[in-house]
Backbone as JSON Lines, residues from 0, in Angstrom:
{"i":0,"aa":"M","n":[-57.4,0.44,0.1],"ca":[-56.68,-0.87,0.24],"c":[-57.23,-1.22,-1.09]}
{"i":1,"aa":"D","n":[-58.13,-0.63,-1.58],"ca":[-58.42,-1.52,-2.92],"c":[-58.52,-0.96,-4.01]}
{"i":2,"aa":"S","n":[-58.14,0.39,-4.05],"ca":[-57.63,1.5,-4.73],"c":[-56.3,1.38,-5.29]}
{"i":3,"aa":"L","n":[-56.03,2.8,-6.82],"ca":[-55.02,3.46,-6.74],"c":[-55.69,4.84,-6.48]}
{"i":4,"aa":"F","n":[-54.02,5.65,-6.52],"ca":[-54.7,6.83,-6.21],"c":[-53.92,7.87,-7.15]}
{"i":5,"aa":"I","n":[-54.6,8.61,-8.12],"ca":[-53.13,9.82,-8.35],"c":[-53.2,10.81,-7.86]}
{"i":6,"aa":"V","n":[-52.37,11.22,-7.32],"ca":[-52.09,12.54,-6.47],"c":[-51.26,13.83,-7.27]}
{"i":7,"aa":"K","n":[-52.26,14.69,-7.32],"ca":[-51.67,15.82,-8.4],"c":[-51.91,17.43,-7.53]}
{"i":8,"aa":"N","n":[-50.96,18.14,-7.27],"ca":[-50.92,18.99,-6.4],"c":[-51.17,19.02,-4.74]}
{"i":9,"aa":"N","n":[-50.92,17.96,-4.01],"ca":[-51.12,17.8,-3.17],"c":[-52.79,17.23,-2.79]}
{"i":10,"aa":"A","n":[-53.33,17.03,-3.89],"ca":[-54.62,16.38,-3.76],"c":[-54.98,15.11,-4.66]}
{"i":11,"aa":"I","n":[-55.84,14.39,-4.92],"ca":[-56.37,13.1,-5.4],"c":[-56.85,13.47,-6.35]}
{"i":12,"aa":"S","n":[-56.06,13.15,-7.45],"ca":[-57.16,13.53,-8.69],"c":[-57.62,12.31,-9.67]}
{"i":13,"aa":"L","n":[-57.29,11.32,-9.38],"ca":[-57.77,9.95,-9.69],"c":[-57.63,8.54,-8.5]}
{"i":14,"aa":"K","n":[-58.71,7.94,-8.57],"ca":[-59.4,6.56,-7.69],"c":[-59.68,5.82,-8.62]}
{"i":15,"aa":"M","n":[-58.93,4.84,-8.41],"ca":[-58.82,3.7,-9.54],"c":[-58.8,2.8,-8.33]}
{"i":16,"aa":"V","n":[-60.66,1.83,-8.64],"ca":[-60.6,1.07,-8.49],"c":[-61.25,-0.14,-8.45]}
{"i":17,"aa":"V","n":[-59.73,-1.1,-7.42],"ca":[-59.5,-2.86,-7.76],"c":[-61.36,-4.09,-7.64]}
{"i":18,"aa":"A","n":[-60.94,-4.68,-9.02],"ca":[-62.31,-5.45,-7.99],"c":[-62.1,-6.7,-7.6]}
{"i":19,"aa":"R","n":[-63.44,-6.86,-6.76],"ca":[-63.05,-7.62,-5.66],"c":[-63.72,-9.63,-6.07]}
{"i":20,"aa":"K","n":[-62.4,-10.09,-5.5],"ca":[-62.81,-11.89,-5.76],"c":[-63.8,-12.13,-5.06]}
{"i":21,"aa":"E","n":[-64.14,-11.15,-3.77],"ca":[-65.73,-11.9,-3.13],"c":[-66.1,-10.9,-2.64]}
{"i":22,"aa":"K","n":[-67.32,-10.6,-2.6],"ca":[-68.17,-9.74,-1.92],"c":[-67.51,-8.6,-1.06]}
{"i":23,"aa":"R","n":[-67.28,-9.8,0.22],"ca":[-66.68,-9.6,1.39],"c":[-65.36,-9.26,1.66]}
{"i":24,"aa":"L","n":[-64.94,-9.19,0.77],"ca":[-63.22,-9.75,0.75],"c":[-62.51,-8.62,0.06]}
{"i":25,"aa":"P","n":[-61.72,-7.33,0.51],"ca":[-61.65,-6.61,-0.56],"c":[-60.49,-6.74,-1.31]}
{"i":26,"aa":"T","n":[-59.86,-6.53,-1.91],"ca":[-58.44,-6.37,-2.72],"c":[-57.4,-5.87,-2.08]}
{"i":27,"aa":"I","n":[-55.94,-6.22,-2.44],"ca":[-55.18,-5.84,-1.48],"c":[-54.39,-5.46,-3.11]}
{"i":28,"aa":"V","n":[-54.02,-3.96,-2.99],"ca":[-53.07,-3.38,-3.99],"c":[-51.83,-3.75,-3.4]}
{"i":29,"aa":"W","n":[-50.95,-4.29,-3.68],"ca":[-49.65,-4.32,-3.19],"c":[-48.52,-3.81,-3.47]}
{"i":30,"aa":"A","n":[-48.79,-3.83,-5.45],"ca":[-47.28,-3.03,-5.33],"c":[-47.74,-1.81,-6.85]}
{"i":31,"aa":"T","n":[-46.77,-1.25,-7.38],"ca":[-47.33,-0.65,-8.14],"c":[-45.94,-0.29,-9.38]}
{"i":32,"aa":"C","n":[-46.68,-0.12,-10.56],"ca":[-45.1,-0.05,-11.21],"c":[-45.88,0.69,-12.45]}
{"i":33,"aa":"F","n":[-44.8,1.77,-13.02],"ca":[-45.13,2.29,-14.15],"c":[-44.8,2.06,-15.06]}
{"i":34,"aa":"F","n":[-45.76,1.62,-15.93],"ca":[-45.13,0.97,-17.75],"c":[-44.47,1.5,-18.27]}
{"i":35,"aa":"N","n":[-45.53,3.0,-18.45],"ca":[-44.65,4.04,-19.44],"c":[-44.94,5.35,-19.6]}
{"i":36,"aa":"D","n":[-45.69,6.4,-20.25],"ca":[-46.02,7.52,-20.05],"c":[-47.22,7.64,-19.97]}
{"i":37,"aa":"T","n":[-48.3,6.55,-20.15],"ca":[-49.34,6.27,-20.02],"c":[-50.39,5.8,-18.81]}
{"i":38,"aa":"T","n":[-49.38,4.52,-18.91],"ca":[-50.06,3.05,-17.81],"c":[-49.22,3.11,-16.89]}
{"i":39,"aa":"V","n":[-49.84,2.41,-15.95],"ca":[-49.12,2.08,-14.28],"c":[-49.7,0.32,-14.52]}
{"i":40,"aa":"A","n":[-49.17,0.19,-13.88],"ca":[-49.3,-1.14,-13.7],"c":[-49.55,-1.7,-11.78]}
{"i":41,"aa":"S","n":[-50.99,-2.74,-11.46],"ca":[-51.07,-2.43,-9.66],"c":[-50.88,-4.58,-9.27]}
{"i":42,"aa":"G","n":[-50.31,-5.36,-8.83],"ca":[-50.44,-6.37,-8.55],"c":[-51.08,-6.4,-7.17]}
{"i":43,"aa":"D","n":[-52.13,-7.16,-7.23],"ca":[-52.82,-7.6,-5.88],"c":[-53.06,-8.93,-4.94]}
{"i":44,"aa":"S","n":[-54.05,-8.77,-4.38],"ca":[-53.98,-10.07,-3.32],"c":[-55.1,-11.29,-4.29]}
{"i":45,"aa":"R","n":[-55.14,-10.78,-5.58],"ca":[-56.04,-12.05,-6.04],"c":[-55.17,-12.52,-6.96]}
{"i":46,"aa":"G","n":[-53.38,-12.13,-7.02],"ca":[-52.51,-12.36,-8.11],"c":[-53.04,-11.96,-9.31]}
{"i":47,"aa":"I","n":[-53.18,-11.5,-9.48],"ca":[-53.23,-10.41,-11.01],"c":[-52.82,-9.35,-10.85]}
{"i":48,"aa":"I","n":[-52.34,-9.06,-11.89],"ca":[-51.97,-7.86,-12.48],"c":[-52.87,-6.85,-13.42]}
{"i":49,"aa":"S","n":[-53.03,-5.86,-13.33],"ca":[-53.9,-4.69,-13.66],"c":[-53.3,-3.78,-14.37]}
{"i":50,"aa":"F","n":[-53.39,-3.15,-15.53],"ca":[-53.09,-1.87,-15.97],"c":[-54.01,-1.03,-16.38]}
{"i":51,"aa":"W","n":[-53.62,-0.03,-15.71],"ca":[-54.42,1.81,-16.09],"c":[-54.15,2.69,-16.58]}
{"i":52,"aa":"N","n":[-54.54,3.61,-17.36],"ca":[-54.4,4.28,-17.83],"c":[-54.42,5.63,-16.91]}
{"i":53,"aa":"F","n":[-53.16,5.62,-16.35],"ca":[-52.98,6.72,-15.11],"c":[-53.37,8.48,-15.55]}
{"i":54,"aa":"H","n":[-54.29,8.83,-16.63],"ca":[-54.16,9.78,-16.92],"c":[-56.14,10.03,-17.17]}
{"i":55,"aa":"N","n":[-57.0,9.2,-17.89],"ca":[-57.95,9.08,-17.22],"c":[-58.97,7.99,-16.45]}
{"i":56,"aa":"G","n":[-57.63,6.91,-15.57],"ca":[-57.97,6.2,-14.6],"c":[-59.08,4.98,-15.25]}
{"i":57,"aa":"A","n":[-58.85,4.71,-16.93],"ca":[-59.4,3.15,-17.2],"c":[-58.87,2.41,-16.92]}
{"i":58,"aa":"L","n":[-59.43,1.29,-16.88],"ca":[-59.06,-0.45,-16.47],"c":[-58.3,-0.15,-18.31]}
{"i":59,"aa":"L","n":[-57.15,-0.78,-18.27],"ca":[-56.91,-1.26,-19.68],"c":[-56.45,-2.85,-20.32]}
{"i":60,"aa":"A","n":[-56.23,-3.55,-18.92],"ca":[-56.29,-4.9,-19.16],"c":[-56.33,-6.0,-17.62]}
{"i":61,"aa":"S","n":[-56.57,-6.65,-17.41],"ca":[-55.95,-7.45,-16.51],"c":[-55.85,-8.8,-16.71]}
{"i":62,"aa":"L","n":[-54.24,-9.33,-15.57],"ca":[-53.95,-10.94,-15.86],"c":[-53.79,-11.22,-15.06]}
{"i":63,"aa":"E","n":[-54.46,-12.48,-14.4],"ca":[-54.13,-13.27,-13.44],"c":[-53.06,-14.42,-14.13]}
{"i":64,"aa":"T","n":[-52.03,-13.88,-13.53],"ca":[-50.42,-14.41,-13.03],"c":[-50.15,-15.36,-11.92]}
{"i":65,"aa":"H","n":[-50.26,-15.02,-10.76],"ca":[-50.51,-15.75,-10.14],"c":[-51.59,-16.37,-9.17]}
{"i":66,"aa":"Q","n":[-51.28,-17.59,-8.25],"ca":[-52.1,-18.34,-7.97],"c":[-52.18,-17.4,-6.45]}
{"i":67,"aa":"S","n":[-51.66,-16.27,-5.74],"ca":[-51.64,-15.66,-5.08],"c":[-51.26,-14.57,-4.61]}
{"i":68,"aa":"D","n":[-51.36,-13.66,-3.59],"ca":[-50.85,-12.17,-3.32],"c":[-49.97,-12.51,-4.33]}
{"i":69,"aa":"I","n":[-49.36,-10.9,-5.16],"ca":[-48.29,-10.22,-5.81],"c":[-47.95,-9.0,-4.78]}
{"i":70,"aa":"L","n":[-46.64,-9.33,-4.52],"ca":[-46.07,-8.43,-3.38],"c":[-45.38,-7.45,-4.41]}
{"i":71,"aa":"C","n":[-44.74,-7.93,-5.03],"ca":[-43.54,-7.16,-5.77],"c":[-43.73,-6.55,-6.92]}
{"i":72,"aa":"L","n":[-43.73,-5.81,-7.81],"ca":[-44.11,-5.24,-9.11],"c":[-42.19,-4.75,-9.42]}
{"i":73,"aa":"V","n":[-41.35,-4.97,-11.52],"ca":[-40.5,-4.2,-11.57],"c":[-40.18,-4.6,-13.31]}
{"i":74,"aa":"L","n":[-40.35,-3.44,-13.63],"ca":[-40.06,-3.4,-15.26],"c":[-39.11,-3.31,-15.97]}
{"i":75,"aa":"C","n":[-38.36,-3.76,-16.76],"ca":[-37.48,-4.16,-17.29],"c":[-37.32,-5.04,-18.25]}
{"i":76,"aa":"D","n":[-37.06,-4.41,-19.34],"ca":[-36.61,-4.28,-21.01],"c":[-38.08,-4.23,-21.43]}
{"i":77,"aa":"D","n":[-38.25,-3.97,-20.48],"ca":[-39.81,-3.3,-21.71],"c":[-40.74,-4.97,-20.91]}
{"i":78,"aa":"R","n":[-40.7,-5.19,-19.92],"ca":[-41.78,-5.65,-19.65],"c":[-41.89,-5.92,-17.49]}
{"i":79,"aa":"I","n":[-42.52,-6.22,-18.05],"ca":[-43.67,-6.15,-16.55],"c":[-42.78,-7.74,-15.86]}
{"i":80,"aa":"H","n":[-42.47,-7.69,-14.27],"ca":[-41.84,-9.13,-13.38],"c":[-42.7,-8.35,-12.69]}
{"i":81,"aa":"A","n":[-43.25,-10.17,-11.96],"ca":[-44.1,-9.75,-11.11],"c":[-43.73,-11.59,-9.7]}
{"i":82,"aa":"A","n":[-44.09,-10.87,-8.83],"ca":[-43.88,-12.07,-7.9],"c":[-44.02,-11.61,-6.11]}
{"i":83,"aa":"G","n":[-43.9,-12.89,-5.68],"ca":[-44.91,-12.56,-4.23],"c":[-44.85,-13.9,-3.3]}
{"i":84,"aa":"V","n":[-46.14,-13.85,-2.48],"ca":[-47.08,-15.0,-2.28],"c":[-46.29,-16.41,-3.3]}
{"i":85,"aa":"D","n":[-46.66,-16.37,-4.32],"ca":[-46.25,-17.04,-5.17],"c":[-45.5,-16.93,-5.68]}
{"i":86,"aa":"P","n":[-43.98,-17.63,-5.44],"ca":[-42.67,-17.5,-5.55],"c":[-42.0,-17.1,-7.46]}
{"i":87,"aa":"R","n":[-42.75,-17.91,-8.2],"ca":[-42.38,-17.65,-8.9],"c":[-42.48,-15.99,-9.88]}
{"i":88,"aa":"I","n":[-41.29,-15.77,-10.65],"ca":[-41.12,-14.99,-11.48],"c":[-41.19,-14.64,-12.5]}
{"i":89,"aa":"I","n":[-42.78,-13.87,-12.54],"ca":[-43.93,-14.22,-14.28],"c":[-43.47,-13.0,-15.06]}
{"i":90,"aa":"S","n":[-43.57,-12.61,-16.22],"ca":[-42.85,-11.9,-16.84],"c":[-44.04,-11.11,-18.05]}
{"i":91,"aa":"V","n":[-44.3,-10.27,-18.16],"ca":[-45.66,-9.83,-18.87],"c":[-45.21,-9.04,-19.73]}
{"i":92,"aa":"R","n":[-45.7,-8.94,-20.97],"ca":[-44.72,-7.86,-22.07],"c":[-46.84,-7.3,-23.21]}
{"i":93,"aa":"R","n":[-46.52,-6.16,-23.56],"ca":[-47.57,-5.53,-24.1],"c":[-47.19,-6.02,-25.7]}
{"i":94,"aa":"I","n":[-47.99,-7.1,-25.85],"ca":[-48.57,-7.64,-27.7],"c":[-48.62,-6.12,-28.47]}
{"i":95,"aa":"S","n":[-50.18,-5.7,-27.92],"ca":[-50.3,-4.61,-29.27],"c":[-51.6,-3.82,-27.93]}
{"i":96,"aa":"G","n":[-51.29,-2.86,-28.6],"ca":[-52.57,-1.65,-27.74],"c":[-52.97,-2.26,-26.54]}
{"i":97,"aa":"N","n":[-53.71,-3.03,-26.17],"ca":[-54.25,-3.43,-24.99],"c":[-54.29,-4.89,-24.46]}
{"i":98,"aa":"D","n":[-53.09,-5.38,-25.25],"ca":[-52.96,-6.69,-25.43],"c":[-52.39,-6.66,-24.89]}
{"i":99,"aa":"F","n":[-51.86,-7.53,-23.4],"ca":[-50.9,-7.68,-22.6],"c":[-50.38,-9.91,-22.29]}
{"i":100,"aa":"R","n":[-49.36,-10.14,-22.18],"ca":[-48.93,-12.02,-22.34],"c":[-48.37,-12.05,-21.35]}
{"i":101,"aa":"I","n":[-48.65,-12.99,-20.85],"ca":[-47.36,-14.32,-19.85],"c":[-46.48,-14.19,-21.56]}
{"i":102,"aa":"V","n":[-44.97,-13.97,-20.86],"ca":[-44.35,-14.48,-22.38],"c":[-43.43,-14.54,-21.6]}
{"i":103,"aa":"Q","n":[-42.96,-15.34,-20.2],"ca":[-41.84,-16.08,-19.52],"c":[-41.98,-16.51,-18.33]}
{"i":104,"aa":"K","n":[-41.61,-17.25,-17.41],"ca":[-41.91,-18.18,-16.15],"c":[-40.7,-18.59,-15.68]}
{"i":105,"aa":"R","n":[-39.97,-17.91,-14.18],"ca":[-39.23,-18.29,-14.18],"c":[-39.36,-19.08,-12.1]}
{"i":106,"aa":"N","n":[-38.83,-20.19,-12.49],"ca":[-38.86,-20.91,-11.0],"c":[-37.46,-20.72,-10.69]}
{"i":107,"aa":"G","n":[-37.45,-20.25,-9.01],"ca":[-35.92,-20.0,-8.44],"c":[-36.2,-19.87,-6.73]}
{"i":108,"aa":"P","n":[-36.98,-18.68,-6.44],"ca":[-37.36,-18.8,-4.91],"c":[-37.88,-19.85,-4.63]}
{"i":109,"aa":"V","n":[-38.0,-20.15,-3.38],"ca":[-39.15,-21.03,-3.03],"c":[-39.86,-20.6,-2.23]}
{"i":110,"aa":"R","n":[-39.42,-19.35,-1.55],"ca":[-40.52,-18.97,-0.35],"c":[-40.69,-17.05,-0.69]}
{"i":111,"aa":"D","n":[-41.73,-16.96,-0.07],"ca":[-42.32,-15.78,-0.82],"c":[-41.27,-14.34,-0.91]}
{"i":112,"aa":"V","n":[-41.14,-13.69,-2.42],"ca":[-40.66,-12.84,-3.0],"c":[-41.04,-11.14,-2.11]}
{"i":113,"aa":"R","n":[-40.4,-10.8,-1.61],"ca":[-40.61,-9.35,-1.03],"c":[-40.89,-7.8,-1.41]}
{"i":114,"aa":"A","n":[-38.99,-8.55,-2.67],"ca":[-38.57,-7.35,-3.11],"c":[-37.78,-7.3,-4.53]}
{"i":115,"aa":"M","n":[-37.67,-6.67,-5.86],"ca":[-37.33,-6.51,-7.02],"c":[-36.63,-5.61,-7.38]}
{"i":116,"aa":"A","n":[-35.71,-5.39,-8.47],"ca":[-35.22,-4.79,-8.68],"c":[-34.68,-5.12,-9.91]}
{"i":117,"aa":"C","n":[-34.45,-4.34,-11.24],"ca":[-33.8,-4.65,-12.13],"c":[-32.49,-3.74,-12.15]}
{"i":118,"aa":"F","n":[-31.27,-4.26,-13.26],"ca":[-30.12,-3.23,-13.51],"c":[-29.27,-4.26,-14.0]}
{"i":119,"aa":"D","n":[-29.28,-4.06,-15.42],"ca":[-27.92,-4.23,-16.13],"c":[-28.7,-5.75,-17.51]}
{"i":120,"aa":"D","n":[-30.47,-5.38,-17.79],"ca":[-31.55,-6.12,-18.57],"c":[-31.28,-7.88,-17.09]}
{"i":121,"aa":"K","n":[-30.92,-7.16,-15.62],"ca":[-31.59,-8.83,-14.99],"c":[-32.26,-8.33,-13.69]}
{"i":122,"aa":"I","n":[-32.84,-9.22,-13.46],"ca":[-33.87,-8.66,-11.98],"c":[-33.2,-9.38,-11.05]}
{"i":123,"aa":"Y","n":[-33.37,-9.01,-9.73],"ca":[-32.94,-9.92,-8.98],"c":[-34.17,-9.15,-8.29]}
{"i":124,"aa":"A","n":[-34.41,-10.56,-7.26],"ca":[-35.11,-10.91,-6.39],"c":[-34.95,-11.63,-4.49]}
{"i":125,"aa":"A","n":[-35.33,-11.16,-4.28],"ca":[-34.52,-11.29,-2.63],"c":[-36.53,-11.49,-1.69]}
{"i":126,"aa":"G","n":[-36.3,-12.19,-0.4],"ca":[-37.35,-11.94,0.31],"c":[-37.05,-13.65,1.55]}
{"i":127,"aa":"E","n":[-38.08,-13.91,1.69],"ca":[-37.99,-15.17,2.75],"c":[-36.66,-16.37,2.45]}
{"i":128,"aa":"D","n":[-36.62,-16.19,1.22],"ca":[-35.74,-17.36,1.24],"c":[-34.25,-17.28,1.78]}
{"i":129,"aa":"H","n":[-34.21,-16.11,2.17],"ca":[-32.84,-15.37,2.98],"c":[-31.68,-15.3,1.91]}
{"i":130,"aa":"A","n":[-32.21,-14.93,0.67],"ca":[-31.2,-15.36,-0.37],"c":[-31.44,-13.93,-1.77]}
{"i":131,"aa":"I","n":[-30.29,-13.54,-2.68],"ca":[-30.56,-13.38,-3.97],"c":[-30.43,-13.66,-4.58]}
{"i":132,"aa":"Y","n":[-31.87,-13.7,-5.8],"ca":[-31.58,-14.76,-6.62],"c":[-31.48,-13.2,-8.55]}
{"i":133,"aa":"V","n":[-30.9,-13.87,-9.41],"ca":[-30.92,-13.23,-10.28],"c":[-31.15,-13.73,-11.34]}
{"i":134,"aa":"A","n":[-32.29,-12.92,-12.26],"ca":[-32.71,-14.16,-13.12],"c":[-32.62,-13.32,-14.8]}
{"i":135,"aa":"K","n":[-32.5,-13.75,-15.66],"ca":[-32.07,-13.64,-17.3],"c":[-32.69,-14.77,-17.39]}
{"i":136,"aa":"D","n":[-31.67,-15.57,-18.31],"ca":[-32.25,-16.47,-19.12],"c":[-33.13,-17.78,-18.07]}
{"i":137,"aa":"G","n":[-32.24,-17.32,-17.06],"ca":[-33.12,-18.72,-15.69],"c":[-33.07,-17.89,-14.84]}
{"i":138,"aa":"C","n":[-32.75,-18.72,-13.63],"ca":[-33.16,-17.91,-12.21],"c":[-31.72,-18.66,-11.15]}
{"i":139,"aa":"Q","n":[-31.18,-17.89,-10.68],"ca":[-29.78,-18.16,-9.95],"c":[-30.08,-17.42,-9.04]}
{"i":140,"aa":"V","n":[-29.08,-18.61,-7.42],"ca":[-28.8,-17.88,-6.53],"c":[-27.78,-16.77,-6.99]}
{"i":141,"aa":"L","n":[-27.85,-15.71,-6.35],"ca":[-26.4,-14.76,-6.46],"c":[-25.64,-14.6,-5.06]}
{"i":142,"aa":"L","n":[-26.46,-14.74,-3.93],"ca":[-25.89,-14.61,-2.69],"c":[-26.5,-15.32,-1.98]}
{"i":143,"aa":"S","n":[-26.0,-15.66,-0.87],"ca":[-26.88,-16.58,0.2],"c":[-26.34,-16.26,1.82]}
{"i":144,"aa":"Q","n":[-27.12,-15.8,2.84],"ca":[-26.9,-15.27,4.19],"c":[-26.61,-16.43,4.15]}
{"i":145,"aa":"W","n":[-25.21,-16.95,4.4],"ca":[-24.58,-18.35,5.45],"c":[-23.73,-17.67,5.45]}
{"i":146,"aa":"N","n":[-22.45,-19.02,6.17],"ca":[-21.36,-18.47,6.6],"c":[-20.96,-18.66,5.93]}
{"i":147,"aa":"K","n":[-19.44,-17.3,5.5],"ca":[-18.82,-17.6,4.87],"c":[-17.02,-18.2,4.72]}
{"i":148,"aa":"L","n":[-17.13,-18.85,6.15],"ca":[-15.88,-19.5,6.75],"c":[-16.18,-20.87,7.15]}
{"i":149,"aa":"L","n":[-15.53,-22.13,6.9],"ca":[-15.23,-23.0,7.12],"c":[-14.03,-23.64,7.41]}
{"i":150,"aa":"T","n":[-13.95,-24.49,8.08],"ca":[-13.22,-25.34,8.36],"c":[-13.14,-26.99,8.3]}
{"i":151,"aa":"F","n":[-11.93,-26.94,7.87],"ca":[-12.21,-28.7,7.2],"c":[-11.03,-29.05,7.78]}
{"i":152,"aa":"G","n":[-10.55,-30.66,7.85],"ca":[-9.73,-31.01,7.42],"c":[-8.54,-30.37,8.92]}
{"i":153,"aa":"G","n":[-8.82,-29.53,9.78],"ca":[-7.65,-29.56,10.83],"c":[-6.83,-28.28,10.81]}
{"i":154,"aa":"N","n":[-6.42,-28.94,9.27],"ca":[-5.55,-27.39,9.22],"c":[-5.74,-26.42,7.55]}
{"i":155,"aa":"F","n":[-6.54,-26.5,7.44],"ca":[-7.4,-25.41,6.39],"c":[-8.65,-24.71,6.6]}
{"i":156,"aa":"V","n":[-8.88,-23.87,6.01],"ca":[-9.73,-22.93,6.29],"c":[-10.06,-21.92,4.71]}
{"i":157,"aa":"M","n":[-11.27,-22.3,4.91],"ca":[-11.69,-21.59,3.35],"c":[-13.09,-20.89,3.55]}
{"i":158,"aa":"S","n":[-12.75,-19.97,2.84],"ca":[-13.78,-19.06,2.93],"c":[-14.21,-18.79,1.52]}
{"i":159,"aa":"R","n":[-15.43,-18.34,1.39],"ca":[-16.6,-18.47,0.05],"c":[-16.55,-17.17,-0.53]}
{"i":160,"aa":"G","n":[-16.44,-16.96,-1.64],"ca":[-16.41,-15.61,-2.36],"c":[-17.98,-15.96,-3.04]}
{"i":161,"aa":"H","n":[-18.73,-14.76,-4.23],"ca":[-19.38,-14.94,-4.93],"c":[-19.67,-16.11,-5.84]}
{"i":162,"aa":"C","n":[-18.74,-16.1,-6.89],"ca":[-18.5,-17.66,-7.66],"c":[-16.69,-18.34,-8.09]}
{"i":163,"aa":"F","n":[-16.11,-18.56,-6.17],"ca":[-15.08,-19.14,-6.12],"c":[-14.93,-19.35,-4.61]}
{"i":164,"aa":"V","n":[-13.79,-20.11,-4.17],"ca":[-13.45,-20.35,-2.55],"c":[-11.68,-19.73,-2.8]}
{"i":165,"aa":"D","n":[-11.57,-19.94,-1.81],"ca":[-9.88,-19.58,-1.69],"c":[-9.59,-20.22,-0.04]}
{"i":166,"aa":"L","n":[-8.73,-20.67,-0.51],"ca":[-8.09,-21.88,0.5],"c":[-7.07,-21.36,0.75]}
{"i":167,"aa":"W","n":[-6.77,-21.46,2.32],"ca":[-5.96,-21.24,3.11],"c":[-5.18,-22.24,4.29]}
{"i":168,"aa":"T","n":[-4.77,-21.76,4.61],"ca":[-3.15,-23.1,5.78],"c":[-4.13,-22.1,7.52]}
{"i":169,"aa":"N","n":[-4.57,-23.13,8.8],"ca":[-4.9,-22.6,10.14],"c":[-3.09,-21.92,10.25]}
{"i":170,"aa":"G","n":[-3.55,-20.78,10.92],"ca":[-2.1,-20.0,11.5],"c":[-2.51,-20.89,12.74]}
{"i":171,"aa":"V","n":[-1.56,-20.6,13.6],"ca":[-0.79,-20.98,15.17],"c":[-0.69,-20.38,15.76]}
{"i":172,"aa":"D","n":[-0.99,-20.34,17.01],"ca":[-0.93,-18.77,18.2],"c":[-0.89,-20.14,19.64]}
{"i":173,"aa":"E","n":[-0.53,-19.02,20.62],"ca":[-0.29,-19.82,21.79],"c":[-0.67,-18.6,22.83]}
{"i":174,"aa":"Q","n":[-1.31,-19.01,23.78],"ca":[-1.99,-18.13,25.45],"c":[-0.33,-17.66,25.59]}
{"i":175,"aa":"S","n":[-0.51,-16.37,26.19],"ca":[0.46,-15.81,27.09],"c":[-0.06,-15.98,28.43]}
{"i":176,"aa":"S","n":[1.43,-16.54,28.86],"ca":[1.04,-16.93,30.63],"c":[0.42,-15.53,31.05]}
{"i":177,"aa":"N","n":[1.45,-14.16,31.06],"ca":[1.14,-13.15,31.85],"c":[-0.38,-12.75,32.1]}
{"i":178,"aa":"K","n":[-0.39,-12.06,30.88],"ca":[-1.89,-11.43,30.45],"c":[-2.85,-12.16,29.95]}
{"i":179,"aa":"G","n":[-3.03,-13.74,29.43],"ca":[-4.26,-14.64,29.06],"c":[-4.54,-14.25,27.62]}
{"i":180,"aa":"S","n":[-3.42,-13.04,26.77],"ca":[-3.73,-13.26,25.41],"c":[-3.12,-13.75,24.51]}
{"i":181,"aa":"F","n":[-3.03,-14.09,23.16],"ca":[-3.0,-14.73,22.27],"c":[-1.87,-14.41,22.14]}
{"i":182,"aa":"I","n":[-0.93,-15.13,21.18],"ca":[0.43,-14.67,20.34],"c":[0.58,-15.42,19.47]}
{"i":183,"aa":"V","n":[0.59,-14.85,17.88],"ca":[0.41,-15.44,16.55],"c":[1.67,-16.49,16.38]}
{"i":184,"aa":"K","n":[2.21,-17.65,16.69],"ca":[3.36,-17.78,15.87],"c":[3.28,-18.7,14.32]}
{"i":185,"aa":"K","n":[2.6,-18.35,13.68],"ca":[3.01,-18.99,12.23],"c":[1.47,-18.23,12.61]}
{"i":186,"aa":"Q","n":[1.28,-16.79,10.9],"ca":[0.25,-16.48,10.09],"c":[-0.14,-17.72,9.26]}
{"i":187,"aa":"P","n":[-1.77,-17.29,9.16],"ca":[-2.54,-18.33,7.5],"c":[-1.62,-18.19,6.42]}
{"i":188,"aa":"V","n":[-1.93,-18.75,5.93],"ca":[-0.96,-19.05,4.52],"c":[-2.38,-19.01,3.34]}
{"i":189,"aa":"Y","n":[-1.91,-18.35,2.42],"ca":[-2.61,-17.95,0.96],"c":[-2.69,-19.5,-0.06]}
{"i":190,"aa":"L","n":[-3.06,-20.1,-0.27],"ca":[-3.19,-21.11,-0.86],"c":[-3.78,-21.42,-2.37]}
{"i":191,"aa":"A","n":[-4.72,-21.01,-2.3],"ca":[-4.95,-21.02,-3.71],"c":[-7.01,-20.0,-4.05]}
{"i":192,"aa":"R","n":[-6.67,-19.81,-5.45],"ca":[-8.39,-19.24,-5.56],"c":[-8.79,-20.32,-6.3]}
{"i":193,"aa":"I","n":[-10.2,-21.1,-5.98],"ca":[-10.73,-22.12,-7.12],"c":[-12.43,-21.32,-7.42]}
{"i":194,"aa":"Y","n":[-12.26,-21.2,-8.96],"ca":[-13.72,-20.89,-9.26],"c":[-14.55,-22.28,-10.18]}
{"i":195,"aa":"C","n":[-15.7,-21.35,-9.99],"ca":[-16.63,-22.47,-10.19],"c":[-17.19,-22.66,-11.72]}
{"i":196,"aa":"P","n":[-16.97,-23.95,-12.28],"ca":[-17.13,-23.47,-14.11],"c":[-18.46,-22.75,-14.54]}
{"i":197,"aa":"E","n":[-17.5,-21.88,-15.44],"ca":[-17.93,-20.81,-16.08],"c":[-18.29,-19.37,-15.26]}
{"i":198,"aa":"K","n":[-17.66,-19.42,-13.86],"ca":[-17.36,-18.82,-13.22],"c":[-19.37,-18.34,-12.39]}
{"i":199,"aa":"K","n":[-20.4,-19.2,-12.87],"ca":[-21.18,-19.02,-11.94],"c":[-21.78,-19.09,-10.83]}
{"i":200,"aa":"P","n":[-22.12,-18.48,-10.23],"ca":[-22.98,-17.73,-8.69],"c":[-22.26,-19.73,-8.02]}
{"i":201,"aa":"L","n":[-21.65,-19.62,-7.05],"ca":[-22.01,-20.75,-5.47],"c":[-22.63,-20.68,-4.98]}
{"i":202,"aa":"V","n":[-23.99,-21.79,-5.18],"ca":[-24.77,-22.56,-4.0],"c":[-24.2,-23.19,-3.29]}
{"i":203,"aa":"A","n":[-24.57,-22.82,-1.66],"ca":[-24.32,-23.62,-0.81],"c":[-25.54,-24.72,-0.59]}
{"i":204,"aa":"R","n":[-25.35,-25.77,-0.41],"ca":[-26.44,-26.99,0.06],"c":[-26.11,-27.51,1.2]}
């Protein structure tokens, strides 16, 4: 619960114990991430990122980055990125030796961040917001779990994509009298695709 374990040849070779914030309240390590070929980072229930030498178990540095539990860590662009119950995405970089510092803070997610991944030098974060956020210079919604089909004006249908909307006319159908099935009298007609300015991700509000 309050430790990291290095397992080698099916046996525990090292145990690294995380300090407690309160004597009777164990610290829970929620996430780990390798920083380089000698260092592993851990994120815990104190809101602290700890950096360890996984060859000898030595604690190299600890940095308080969040006000609550850190649930996920990811390495991207030589930085450790952390988020969790405190949903801010905090980036930590090694300055020199064992000197690690916060170099960037991003706001975007509102509720718990439960998972993060790195691709193409961008951070992807998801959790209780029911949305995927993408962060590089800022932090924007990439994909939201909203209904993508909207009907408006009676005669038109709009479907929402990543950074655009497609506009269609409604089709026309009538019910067959003998089997209760529907017959399409007029097919929907595709009218236009409208992009967001600069093709930025489309956010529904």
